[in-house]
N, CA, C and O of each residue as an XYZ file, in Angstrom:
872
protein
N      21.675      5.157      5.830
C      21.174      5.853      5.216
C      22.345      6.805      4.284
O      23.244      7.429      4.847
N      22.239      6.797      3.435
C      23.544      7.462      2.473
C      23.671      8.777      2.806
O      24.525      9.278      3.538
N      22.638      9.390      2.143
C      22.296     11.051      2.079
C      21.758     11.555      1.985
O      21.953     12.627      1.411
N      20.010     10.986      2.752
C      19.009     11.268      2.875
C      18.842     12.308      4.040
O      19.126     11.864      5.152
N      18.403     13.698      3.973
C      17.904     14.784      4.924
C      16.903     15.109      4.758
O      16.302     14.503      3.871
N      16.167     16.207      5.483
C      14.891     16.509      4.956
C      14.722     17.350      4.075
O      13.595     17.460      3.594
N      15.729     18.133      3.640
C      15.270     18.462      1.916
C      15.201     17.625      1.047
O      14.428     17.779      0.101
N      15.875     16.703      1.146
C      15.181     15.257      0.330
C      14.379     14.436     -0.001
O      14.364     13.685     -0.977
N      13.484     14.606      1.059
C      12.531     13.529      1.975
C      11.048     14.844      1.000
O      10.114     14.591      0.240
N      11.711     16.461      1.734
C      10.608     17.016      0.889
C      10.384     17.137     -0.514
O       9.281     17.255     -1.048
N      11.634     17.096     -1.151
C      12.025     16.490     -2.714
C      10.852     15.726     -3.170
O       9.849     15.853     -3.872
N      11.502     14.821     -2.384
C      10.729     13.285     -2.759
C       8.820     13.556     -2.719
O       8.027     13.381     -3.644
N       8.539     14.035     -1.278
C       7.574     14.169     -1.536
C       6.571     15.043     -2.253
O       5.376     14.805     -2.425
N       7.300     16.148     -2.659
C       6.515     17.167     -3.852
C       6.375     16.105     -5.056
O       5.251     15.883     -5.506
N       7.545     15.423     -5.601
C       7.501     14.971     -7.357
C       6.693     13.743     -6.825
O       6.404     12.957     -7.726
N       6.273     13.399     -5.621
C       5.739     11.762     -5.356
C       4.174     12.521     -5.310
O       3.285     11.941     -5.933
N       3.929     13.420     -4.803
C       1.876     13.468     -4.766
C       2.070     14.884     -5.932
O       1.200     15.754     -5.889
N       3.255     15.036     -6.949
C       2.868     15.856     -8.096
C       2.263     14.763     -9.231
O       1.952     15.194    -10.341
N       2.105     13.313     -8.905
C       2.021     12.215    -10.002
C       0.651     11.494     -9.190
O      -0.240     10.838     -9.731
N       0.771     11.801     -7.872
C      -0.691     11.084     -7.169
C      -1.631     12.115     -7.804
O      -2.403     11.697     -8.667
N      -1.653     13.349     -7.493
C      -2.594     14.164     -7.790
C      -3.334     13.912     -9.281
O      -4.529     14.175     -9.423
N      -2.368     13.283    -10.575
C      -2.937     13.385    -11.766
C      -3.491     11.835    -11.883
O      -4.246     11.354    -12.728
N      -2.916     11.278    -10.851
C      -3.170      9.493    -11.087
C      -4.465      9.589    -11.414
O      -4.991     10.537    -10.831
N      -5.515      8.725    -12.422
C      -6.439      7.818    -12.914
C      -7.132      7.680    -11.357
O      -8.069      8.302    -10.857
N      -6.216      6.531    -10.777
C      -6.814      5.927     -9.999
C      -7.026      6.310     -8.573
O      -8.137      6.192     -8.056
N      -5.649      6.916     -7.710
C      -6.232      7.214     -6.785
C      -5.848      8.918     -6.804
O      -5.876      9.288     -5.630
N      -5.624      9.668     -7.396
C      -5.806     10.991     -7.780
C      -7.220     11.885     -7.367
O      -7.087     13.030     -6.934
N      -8.537     11.294     -7.528
C      -9.613     11.403     -6.890
C      -9.590     11.611     -5.096
O     -10.275     12.375     -4.417
N      -8.658     10.738     -4.711
C      -8.791     10.364     -2.794
C      -8.466     11.446     -2.567
O      -8.752     11.792     -1.421
N      -7.787     12.456     -3.388
C      -7.104     13.475     -2.454
C      -7.682     15.026     -3.062
O      -7.252     16.180     -3.083
N      -8.498     14.545     -3.374
C      -9.101     15.845     -3.905
C     -10.177     16.706     -2.476
O     -10.984     17.636     -2.484
N      -9.796     16.070     -1.728
C     -10.456     16.841     -0.430
C      -9.253     17.761      0.388
O      -9.430     18.494      1.361
N      -8.072     17.496     -0.281
C      -6.963     18.772      0.364
C      -7.417     19.829     -0.217
O      -7.637     19.893     -1.427
N      -7.586     20.693      0.545
C      -7.625     22.434      0.320
C      -6.537     23.023      0.024
O      -6.573     23.800     -0.930
N      -5.750     22.900      0.474
C      -4.711     23.866      1.190
C      -3.080     22.234      0.631
O      -2.689     21.368      1.413
N      -2.629     22.405     -0.720
C      -1.371     21.657     -0.812
C      -0.005     21.880      0.133
O       0.679     21.107      0.805
N       0.060     23.434     -0.169
C       1.352     23.589      0.420
C       1.001     23.068      1.734
O       1.600     22.068      2.129
N      -0.002     23.679      2.556
C       0.324     23.189      4.025
C       0.128     21.770      4.010
O       0.523     21.160      5.003
N      -0.567     20.931      2.795
C      -0.490     19.406      3.175
C       0.957     18.598      3.158
O       1.357     17.613      3.778
N       1.619     19.550      2.066
C       3.112     18.825      1.626
C       3.917     19.138      2.671
O       4.952     18.493      2.837
N       3.541     20.243      3.586
C       4.206     20.373      4.784
C       4.288     19.587      5.500
O       5.433     19.349      5.885
N       3.209     18.793      6.049
C       2.663     18.481      6.950
C       3.449     16.952      6.578
O       4.076     16.371      7.464
N       3.327     16.300      4.985
C       3.756     15.094      4.715
C       5.110     14.935      4.637
O       5.578     13.802      4.753
N       5.987     16.106      4.419
C       7.356     15.863      4.847
C       7.820     15.466      6.047
O       8.740     14.678      6.271
N       6.868     16.282      7.110
C       7.496     15.827      8.832
C       7.075     14.898      8.889
O       7.864     14.166      9.487
N       6.084     14.313      8.567
C       5.384     12.698      8.497
C       7.305     11.860      8.162
O       8.220     11.435      8.868
N       7.018     12.032      6.636
C       8.487     11.381      6.444
C       9.673     11.462      7.132
O      10.567     10.646      7.356
N       9.481     12.720      7.448
C      11.029     12.916      8.421
C      10.857     12.514      9.469
O      11.840     12.681     10.191
N      10.069     12.056      9.914
C       9.554     11.755     11.424
C      10.149      9.958     11.187
O      10.931      9.276     11.850
N       9.349      9.668      9.935
C       9.396      7.904      9.883
C      11.030      7.894      9.218
O      11.730      6.962      9.614
N      11.444      8.536      8.577
C      13.005      7.958      8.102
C      14.162      8.220      8.505
O      15.197      7.591      8.289
N      13.895      9.814      9.516
C      15.222     10.169     10.122
C      14.859     10.461     11.878
O      15.583     11.028     12.697
N      13.475      9.850     12.089
C      13.335     10.252     13.493
C      13.763     11.829     14.015
O      14.471     12.469     14.793
N      12.702     11.916     12.892
C      12.879     13.870     13.568
C      12.174     14.101     14.687
O      12.607     14.998     15.412
N      10.754     13.267     15.176
C      10.056     13.617     15.618
C       9.314     14.670     15.280
O       8.727     15.174     16.237
N       9.141     15.168     14.256
C       8.676     16.502     13.691
C       6.974     16.470     13.933
O       6.251     17.305     14.477
N       6.649     15.165     13.302
C       5.029     14.857     13.187
C       4.672     14.385     14.272
O       5.143     13.478     14.959
N       3.108     15.578     14.502
C       2.676     15.037     15.587
C       1.313     14.707     15.301
O       0.576     15.044     16.227
N       0.637     14.089     14.206
C      -0.587     13.799     13.970
C      -0.735     12.562     14.410
O       0.007     12.082     15.267
N      -1.860     11.831     13.777
C      -2.591     10.421     13.433
C      -2.923     10.271     12.385
O      -4.101     10.546     12.158
N      -1.953      9.701     11.086
C      -2.176      9.802      9.498
C      -3.514      8.526      9.963
O      -4.671      8.931     10.081
N      -3.227      7.223     10.159
C      -4.244      6.324     10.027
C      -6.104      6.985     10.611
O      -7.105      6.752      9.932
N      -6.126      7.461     11.409
C      -7.471      8.234     11.310
C      -7.592      9.510     10.600
O      -8.707      9.974     10.363
N      -6.597     10.060     10.274
C      -7.193     10.939      8.832
C      -7.503     10.221      7.831
O      -8.319     10.836      7.145
N      -7.218      9.070      7.340
C      -7.552      8.236      6.516
C      -8.825      7.569      6.915
O      -9.465      7.180      5.938
N      -9.226      7.392      7.757
C     -10.381      7.014      8.297
C     -11.429      7.335      8.019
O     -12.468      6.778      7.663
N     -11.001      8.588      8.259
C     -12.425      9.992      8.397
C     -12.701      9.597      6.732
O     -13.896      9.535      6.443
N     -12.014      9.405      5.938
C     -12.540      9.546      4.201
C     -12.656      7.966      3.894
O     -12.413      7.633      2.734
N     -13.008      6.953      4.825
C     -12.795      6.027      4.273
C     -13.718      5.329      3.135
O     -13.527      4.197      2.691
N     -15.003      6.428      2.654
C     -16.016      6.212      1.288
C     -15.125      6.167      0.610
O     -15.101      5.038      0.119
N     -13.861      7.086      0.062
C     -13.164      7.180     -1.048
C     -12.062      5.899     -1.238
O     -11.388      5.892     -2.268
N     -11.936      5.136     -0.532
C     -10.899      4.128      0.035
C     -11.123      2.891     -1.219
O     -12.293      3.029     -1.576
N     -10.644      2.036     -1.821
C     -10.808      0.940     -2.243
C      -9.319     -0.100     -1.945
O      -8.224      0.425     -1.748
N      -9.442     -1.042     -1.951
C      -8.190     -2.094     -1.323
C      -6.994     -1.934     -2.213
O      -5.852     -1.972     -1.754
N      -7.221     -1.778     -3.322
C      -6.225     -2.322     -4.537
C      -5.378     -0.700     -4.434
O      -4.338     -0.776     -5.088
N      -5.511      0.343     -3.959
C      -5.309      1.867     -4.088
C      -3.980      1.547     -3.608
O      -2.995      1.892     -4.262
N      -3.868      0.865     -2.432
C      -2.694      1.030     -1.645
C      -1.159      0.217     -2.832
O       0.044      0.479     -2.858
N      -1.925     -0.691     -3.561
C      -0.754     -1.195     -4.396
C      -0.396     -0.096     -5.484
O       0.644     -0.173     -6.138
N      -1.323      0.942     -5.642
C      -0.880      1.753     -6.910
C       0.073      2.899     -6.121
O       1.142      3.273     -6.602
N      -0.542      3.483     -4.646
C       0.127      4.012     -4.076
C       1.767      4.312     -3.806
O       2.463      5.315     -3.649
N       2.063      2.207     -3.861
C       3.662      1.956     -3.498
C       4.045      1.881     -5.147
O       5.130      2.180     -5.645
N       3.197      1.540     -5.636
C       4.024      1.824     -7.234
C       4.570      3.155     -7.798
O       5.516      3.335     -8.565
N       3.768      4.000     -7.246
C       3.944      5.666     -7.725
C       5.408      5.894     -6.224
O       6.367      6.628     -6.464
N       5.347      5.498     -5.478
C       5.921      5.641     -4.605
C       7.706      5.414     -4.675
O       8.634      6.148     -4.335
N       7.648      3.846     -5.368
C       8.963      3.108     -5.313
C       9.469      3.938     -7.004
O      10.654      4.056     -7.316
N       8.706      4.259     -7.595
C       9.542      4.838     -9.058
C      10.115      6.060     -8.520
O      11.173      6.438     -9.021
N       9.535      6.815     -7.478
C       9.712      8.397     -7.079
C      10.964      8.035     -6.638
O      12.012      8.209     -7.260
N      10.832      7.499     -5.492
C      11.625      6.854     -4.564
C      13.262      6.560     -5.287
O      14.374      6.975     -4.961
N      12.861      5.778     -6.243
C      13.754      4.956     -7.307
C      14.888      6.156     -8.236
O      16.077      6.185     -8.553
N      13.289      7.315     -8.452
C      14.397      8.421     -9.477
C      15.044      9.567     -8.418
O      16.078     10.173     -8.703
N      14.478      9.736     -7.454
C      15.293     10.907     -6.729
C      16.299     10.211     -5.502
O      16.891     10.981     -4.747
N      16.431      8.988     -5.372
C      17.846      8.500     -3.898
C      18.354      7.522     -4.365
O      17.917      6.555     -4.988
N      19.210      7.794     -4.064
C      20.433      6.329     -3.961
C      19.083      4.565     -3.984
O      17.892      4.440     -3.699
N      19.811      3.900     -4.316
C      19.354      2.771     -4.493
C      19.583      2.481     -3.088
O      18.879      1.476     -2.990
N      20.182      2.699     -1.687
C      19.768      2.486     -0.750
C      18.817      3.061      0.227
O      18.272      2.486      1.169
N      18.719      4.169     -0.115
C      17.836      5.061      0.837
C      16.793      4.842     -0.050
O      15.945      4.373      0.709
N      16.220      4.875     -1.315
C      15.364      4.376     -2.118
C      14.334      2.926     -1.492
O      13.130      2.699     -1.608
N      15.453      2.149     -0.814
C      15.069      0.708     -0.573
C      14.325      0.840      0.891
O      13.241      0.456      1.330
N      15.211      1.423      1.321
C      14.318      2.113      2.948
C      13.260      2.459      2.980
O      12.404      1.826      3.598
N      12.973      3.689      2.249
C      12.013      4.382      1.870
C      10.915      3.413      1.735
O      10.002      3.434      2.561
N      10.920      2.426      0.609
C       9.858      2.029      0.100
C       9.589      0.510      0.830
O       8.681     -0.261      0.518
N      10.797      0.246      2.067
C      10.466     -0.896      2.696
C       9.372     -0.445      3.949
O       8.658     -1.257      4.536
N       9.405      1.129      4.240
C       8.842      2.029      5.330
C       7.455      1.727      4.745
O       6.512      1.373      5.453
N       7.384      1.877      3.474
C       5.858      2.673      2.850
C       5.062      1.259      2.892
O       3.924      1.156      3.350
N       5.935      0.010      2.264
C       5.270     -0.980      2.563
C       4.559     -1.386      3.638
O       3.440     -1.891      3.542
N       5.355     -1.126      5.056
C       4.616     -1.494      6.244
C       3.446     -0.454      6.655
O       2.449     -0.788      7.295
N       3.661      0.602      6.282
C       2.713      1.528      6.847
C       1.296      1.366      5.891
O       0.185      1.265      6.413
N       1.481      1.360      4.642
C       0.231      0.554      3.506
C      -0.053     -0.282      3.562
O      -1.049     -0.501      2.872
N       0.502     -1.496      4.383
C      -0.350     -2.938      4.881
C      -1.032     -2.570      5.954
O      -2.180     -2.981      6.121
N      -0.238     -1.489      7.109
C      -1.351     -1.460      8.453
C      -2.547     -0.663      7.714
O      -3.737     -0.969      7.650
N      -1.921      0.368      7.217
C      -3.410      1.122      6.608
C      -4.693     -0.484      6.188
O      -5.550     -1.102      6.820
N      -4.274     -0.524      5.194
C      -4.991     -1.278      4.125
C      -6.062     -2.395      5.308
O      -7.290     -2.467      5.353
N      -4.909     -3.225      6.238
C      -5.472     -3.873      7.176
C      -5.975     -3.610      7.989
O      -6.460     -4.485      8.706
N      -6.135     -2.042      8.335
C      -7.197     -1.404      9.067
C      -8.410     -1.068      8.791
O      -9.464     -1.022      9.425
N      -7.909     -0.724      7.181
C      -9.255      0.094      6.645
C     -10.676     -0.980      5.874
O     -11.849     -0.768      5.566
N      -9.616     -2.312      5.814
C     -10.151     -3.392      4.995
C     -10.084     -4.674      5.699
O     -10.186     -5.730      5.073
N      -9.928     -4.641      6.887
C      -9.544     -6.145      7.773
C     -10.495     -7.296      7.572
O     -10.695     -7.972      8.581
N     -11.247     -7.725      6.245
C     -12.204     -8.731      5.825
C     -11.167     -9.195      4.307
O     -11.274    -10.327      3.833
N     -10.438     -8.397      3.840
C      -9.965     -8.096      2.430
C      -9.262     -9.470      2.310
O      -8.357     -9.496      3.145
N      -9.330    -10.820      1.480
C      -8.235    -11.614      1.389
C      -8.540    -12.396      2.569
O      -7.596    -13.178      2.685
N      -9.518    -12.623      3.670
C      -9.541    -13.126      4.510
C     -10.629    -14.179      4.325
O     -11.552    -13.900      3.559
N     -10.617    -15.533      5.037
C     -11.504    -16.289      4.879
C     -12.941    -16.420      5.758
O     -13.982    -17.051      5.570
N     -12.343    -15.261      7.093
C     -13.168    -15.122      8.100
C     -13.194    -13.873      8.747
O     -12.147    -13.571      9.319
N     -14.458    -12.782      8.821
C     -14.424    -11.606      9.092
C     -14.088    -11.589     10.471
O     -14.458    -12.449     11.270
N     -13.124    -10.242     10.847
C     -12.669     -9.715     11.662
C     -12.948     -8.588     12.192
O     -12.311     -7.991     13.060
N     -13.914     -8.284     11.666
C     -14.635     -6.978     11.770
C     -15.517     -6.663     12.877
O     -16.096     -5.590     13.045
N     -15.567     -7.642     13.585
C     -16.404     -7.550     14.644
C     -15.394     -7.411     15.614
O     -15.957     -7.088     16.659
N     -14.498     -7.474     15.737
C     -13.262     -7.245     17.145
C     -12.692     -5.674     16.897
O     -11.796     -5.211     16.191
N     -13.659     -5.098     17.827
C     -13.095     -3.825     18.324
C     -12.539     -3.736     19.386
O     -12.619     -4.772     20.046
N     -11.750     -2.560     20.059
C     -11.434     -2.470     21.192
C     -12.584     -1.944     21.998
O     -13.585     -1.560     21.393
N     -12.531     -1.883     23.489
C     -13.261     -1.492     24.365
C     -12.844      0.065     24.640
O     -13.591      0.878     25.184
N     -11.589      0.327     24.196
C     -10.944      1.356     25.129
C      -9.384      1.499     24.156
O      -8.539      0.612     24.035
N      -9.337      3.199     23.414
C      -8.428      3.150     22.773
C      -7.807      4.580     23.827
O      -8.425      5.390     24.518
N      -6.294      4.402     23.539
C      -5.718      5.771     24.429
C      -5.885      7.034     23.332
O      -6.504      7.004     22.269
N      -5.319      7.885     23.781
C      -4.785      9.295     22.875
C      -3.519      9.234     22.216
O      -2.778      8.791     23.094
N      -3.029      9.366     21.482
C      -1.995      9.069     20.930
C      -0.691      9.532     22.032
O      -0.867     10.661     22.488
N       0.136      9.077     22.350
C       1.674      9.405     22.712
C       2.640      9.538     22.219
O       2.829      9.119     21.077
N       3.547     10.153     22.908
C       4.795      9.898     22.237
C       6.199      9.805     23.263
O       5.787      9.716     24.419
N       7.161      9.799     23.240
C       8.251      9.653     23.883
C       8.368     10.387     24.948
O       8.698      9.921     26.038
N       8.015     12.045     24.662
C       7.821     12.999     25.846
C       6.419     12.519     26.438
O       6.648     12.478     27.646
N       5.403     12.224     26.292
C       4.134     11.994     26.959
C       3.973     10.864     27.905
O       3.329     10.929     28.951
N       4.644      9.761     27.434
C       4.457      8.214     27.702
C       4.602      7.761     29.154
O       5.755      7.447     29.449
N       3.575      7.642     30.253
C       3.473      7.576     31.507
C       5.217      6.756     32.120
O       5.750      5.834     31.502
N       5.544      7.109     32.841
C       6.421      6.631     33.424
C       6.563      5.263     33.727
O       7.555      4.546     33.595
N       5.117      4.923     34.271
C       5.317      3.764     34.920
C       4.746      2.505     33.941
O       4.352      1.399     34.312
N       4.819      2.947     32.815
C       5.035      2.063     31.332
C       6.461      1.548     31.158
O       6.617      0.657     30.324
N       7.706      2.064     31.951
C       9.317      1.438     31.756
C       9.239      0.789     33.039
O      10.355      0.639     33.538
N       8.041      0.244     33.915
C       8.268     -1.095     34.401
C       7.938     -1.796     34.854
O       7.976     -1.304     35.982
N       7.500     -2.883     35.009
C       7.171     -4.338     34.898
C       5.905     -4.322     35.230
O       5.822     -4.279     36.457
N       4.636     -4.338     34.604
C       3.384     -4.271     35.096
C       2.698     -5.564     34.553
O       3.323     -6.395     33.894
N       1.487     -5.674     34.841
C       0.612     -6.659     33.821
C      -0.820     -6.153     34.474
O      -1.272     -5.629     35.493
N      -1.333     -6.815     32.827
C      -2.450     -6.878     32.559
C      -3.805     -7.124     33.387
O      -3.506     -8.064     34.124
N      -4.905     -6.834     33.605
C      -5.960     -7.911     34.672
C      -6.234     -9.058     33.244
O      -6.041     -9.064     32.028
N      -6.783     -9.931     34.283
C      -7.243    -11.372     33.367
C      -8.735    -10.858     32.048
O      -9.870    -10.386     31.985
N      -7.957    -11.232     31.488
C      -9.263    -10.965     30.351
C      -9.156     -9.999     30.138
O     -10.159     -9.291     30.217
N      -8.016     -9.473     29.787
C      -7.559     -8.034     29.248
C      -6.419     -7.795     28.223
O      -5.253     -7.601     28.568
N      -6.839     -7.822     26.951
C      -5.390     -7.838     25.837
C      -5.214     -6.687     25.272
O      -6.219     -6.251     24.712
N      -4.025     -5.866     25.211
C      -3.002     -4.539     24.883
C      -2.733     -4.617     23.248
O      -1.850     -5.270     22.692
N      -3.543     -3.936     22.751
C      -2.492     -3.610     21.173
C      -1.425     -2.370     21.263
O      -1.764     -1.194     21.395
N      -0.444     -2.711     21.194
C       0.435     -1.453     20.815
C       0.762     -1.057     19.471
O       1.572     -1.727     18.830
N       0.040      0.289     18.823
C       0.230      0.715     17.836
C       1.229      1.594     17.884
O       1.166      2.622     18.559
N       2.376      1.214     17.071
C       3.508      2.480     16.612
C       3.325      2.897     15.322
O       3.131      2.159     14.357
N       3.392      4.109     15.318
C       3.234      5.043     13.811
C       4.239      5.707     13.746
O       4.300      6.128     12.590
N       5.270      6.134     14.453
C       6.260      6.643     14.115
C       7.370      5.738     15.125
O       7.058      5.108     16.136
N       8.562      5.859     14.609
C       9.640      5.303     15.318
C       9.555      4.132     15.873
O       8.584      3.423     15.613
N      10.631      3.667     16.812
C      10.482      2.499     17.143
C      10.402      2.524     18.678
O      10.792      3.479     19.350
N       9.770      1.195     19.271
C      10.127      0.870     20.763
C      10.106     -0.816     20.620
O       9.946     -1.676     19.754
N      10.375     -0.695     22.039
C      10.810     -2.553     22.255
C       9.583     -2.756     23.379
O       9.072     -1.915     24.119
N       9.346     -3.960     23.253
C       8.213     -4.263     24.432
C       8.578     -5.710     25.241
O       8.150     -6.757     24.755
N       9.348     -5.740     26.440
C       9.848     -6.804     27.165
C       8.582     -7.099     27.642
O       8.008     -6.132     28.142
N       7.820     -8.420     27.636
C       6.823     -9.429     27.705
C       7.672    -10.746     28.318
O       8.697    -11.074     27.721
N       7.262    -11.482     29.474
C       7.235    -12.672     30.191
C       9.130    -12.377     30.490
O       9.530    -11.921     31.561
N      10.158    -12.772     29.232
C      11.264    -12.684     29.729
C      11.727    -11.545     29.318
O      11.652    -11.027     28.204
N      12.378    -11.058     30.612
C      13.187     -9.612     30.876
C      13.906     -9.487     30.074
O      14.129     -8.310     29.788
N      14.744    -10.662     29.181
C      16.060    -10.063     28.363
C      15.560    -10.197     26.672
O      16.232     -9.932     25.675
N      14.380    -10.618     26.739
C      13.909    -10.838     25.378
C      13.185    -10.292     24.645
O      12.229    -11.000     24.329
N      13.201     -8.697     23.929
C      12.477     -7.922     24.129
C      11.683     -7.959     22.559
O      12.314     -8.621     21.736
N      10.570     -7.423     22.119
C      10.350     -7.345     20.461
C      10.419     -6.102     20.539
O      10.381     -5.403     21.552
N      10.587     -5.616     18.802
C      10.922     -4.425     18.306
C       9.873     -3.964     17.799
O       9.701     -4.573     16.743
N       8.953     -3.118     17.983
C       8.039     -2.405     17.566
C       8.239     -1.589     16.445
O       8.814     -0.571     16.831
N       8.052     -1.560     15.332
C       8.603     -0.281     14.534
C       7.385      0.719     13.599
O       6.324      0.192     13.266
N       7.579      1.652     13.370
C       6.521      2.507     12.523
C       5.338      1.525     11.655
O       5.651      0.798     10.713
N       4.230      1.644     12.077
C       3.529      0.967     10.775
C       2.910     -0.352     11.360
O       1.810     -0.744     10.971
N       3.810     -1.181     12.521
C       3.526     -2.403     12.975
C       2.726     -2.183     14.467
O       2.402     -1.064     14.866
N       2.503     -3.248     15.106
C       1.991     -3.712     16.571
C       2.295     -4.780     17.111
O       2.785     -5.759     16.547
N       2.047     -4.674     18.154
C       2.384     -6.100     18.952
C       0.854     -6.163     20.125
O       0.014     -5.334     20.473
N       1.057     -7.308     20.365
C       0.190     -7.943     21.481
C       0.614     -8.261     22.553
O       1.708     -8.825     22.554
N      -0.171     -7.994     24.040
C       0.161     -8.175     25.262
C      -0.622     -8.372     25.559
O      -1.584     -7.606     25.616
N      -0.561    -10.005     26.038
C      -0.952    -10.818     26.760
C      -1.810    -10.561     28.399
O      -0.912    -10.243     29.178
N      -2.679    -10.579     28.882
C      -3.084    -10.787     30.073
C      -2.209    -11.791     30.974
O      -1.585    -12.801     30.650
N      -2.395    -11.109     32.323
C      -1.505    -11.320     33.072
C      -0.228    -11.905     33.367
O       0.246    -12.690     34.189
N       0.222    -11.090     32.189
C       1.988    -10.982     31.691
C       2.770    -10.053     31.957
O       2.669     -9.101     31.184
N       3.681     -9.932     32.927
C       4.417     -9.198     32.706
C       5.138     -8.374     31.660
O       5.341     -8.969     30.602
N       5.555     -7.157     31.741
C       5.803     -6.320     30.391
C       6.042     -5.236     30.927
O       5.770     -4.929     32.087
N       6.593     -4.550     30.081
C       7.644     -2.931     29.932
C       8.100     -2.571     28.516
O       8.457     -3.433     27.713
N       8.074     -1.333     28.258
C       8.362     -0.863     26.992
C      10.086      0.026     27.656
O      10.635      0.389     28.696
N      10.214     -0.006     26.678
C      11.529      0.549     26.474
C      11.837      1.626     24.583
O      11.895      1.147     23.451
N      11.952      3.034     25.007
C      12.074      3.575     23.853
C      13.189      3.555     23.182
O      14.240      3.968     23.671
N      13.085      3.023     21.856
C      14.368      3.277     21.040
C      15.197      4.230     20.400
O      16.382      4.565     20.384
N      13.699      4.654     19.679
C      13.821      6.445     18.934
C      12.444      7.265     19.238
O      11.270      6.999     19.494
N      13.045      8.104     19.111
C      11.272      9.280     18.956
C      10.164      8.762     18.406
O      10.055      8.639     17.186
N       9.155      8.380     19.323
C       8.079      7.395     18.791
C       6.697      7.877     18.958
O       6.493      8.692     19.858
N       6.003      7.600     18.431
C       4.433      7.878     18.739
C       3.737      6.783     18.755
O       4.350      5.947     18.091
N       2.437      6.209     19.316
C       2.433      5.212     19.619
C       0.789      5.693     20.245
O       0.517      6.890     20.326
N      -0.420      4.413     20.739
C      -1.603      4.384     20.274
C      -1.969      2.713     21.519
O      -1.647      1.542     21.317
N      -2.346      3.020     22.118
C      -2.697      1.041     22.832
C      -4.353      1.164     23.147
O      -5.006      2.143     23.508
N      -4.727     -0.086     22.892
C      -5.883     -0.353     22.392
C      -6.260     -1.707     23.168
O      -5.579     -2.725     23.293
N      -7.161     -1.506     23.508
C      -7.647     -2.710     25.079
C      -9.040     -3.407     24.860
O     -10.214     -3.039     24.891
N      -8.354     -4.609     24.619
C      -9.683     -5.757     23.862
C     -10.143     -6.892     25.364
O      -9.446     -7.314     26.287
N     -11.573     -7.077     25.041
C     -11.776     -8.362     26.086
C     -11.262     -9.634     24.994
O     -11.575    -10.732     25.454
N     -10.673     -9.704     23.897
C     -10.739    -11.316     23.050
C      -8.956    -10.586     22.575
O      -8.441     -9.483     22.393
N      -8.600    -11.921     22.554
C      -6.936    -11.942     22.083
C      -7.079    -11.334     20.350
O      -7.478    -12.072     19.449
N      -6.695     -9.956     20.136
C      -6.699     -9.024     19.051
C      -5.432     -9.527     18.047
O      -4.963     -8.588     17.402
N      -4.899    -10.623     17.838
C      -3.841    -10.928     17.361
C      -4.321    -11.210     15.851
O      -3.348    -11.473     15.145
N      -5.304    -11.227     15.290
C      -5.640    -11.631     14.053
C      -5.671     -9.832     13.280
O      -5.448     -9.640     12.085
N      -5.903     -9.020     14.005
C      -5.282     -7.664     13.349
C      -4.242     -7.219     13.362
O      -4.106     -6.104     12.859
N      -2.937     -7.984     14.010
C      -1.647     -7.505     14.153
C      -1.343     -8.178     12.051
O      -1.544     -9.273     11.526
N      -0.960     -7.218     11.648
C      -0.702     -7.725     10.127
C       0.568     -6.771      9.897
O       1.163     -6.785      8.819
């Protein structure tokens, strides 16, 4: 990235949410925010963590959106991306704007699929739920056992969701790891040797299923 720093990100976030708050389509969603000064600080920390790997943000943005599910519609994510593209295009270099737009698209895709999993699908997958979900871990709190080769029990699938940063998952072939970026997920299959490797400051959760959750990876 060319000249992107935390000050520039804070400027983008503030300009973007100035637009969001008065937008007829998605503005009403954010009426629940009581302290915008504090909220903008948290949002700047989030985007600094996503773009610059600062590790400042410690929350769970998807969980916060799920609390207000009744306020959302699937098409709102496209409007959110349109405003984000316009704002980043105005305030950033073409290269930096492209990076943030790509990251926003992945985040929006993940959130939309998590909140509206049957939208656009021929068959519903809403009955597929984890029987266990971990707390959110960071690169500082991940158990050391996850960096050594281990196996899941038979008939247990693991879905790793990364909300910040990047991590690599090695499954089966120890020389060929899959990169999991912020806003994406990957499935680890039963009885298959696997281990994790931290690429950058990261935040992630683990979901355990008794069926293959590949349909939830978007």
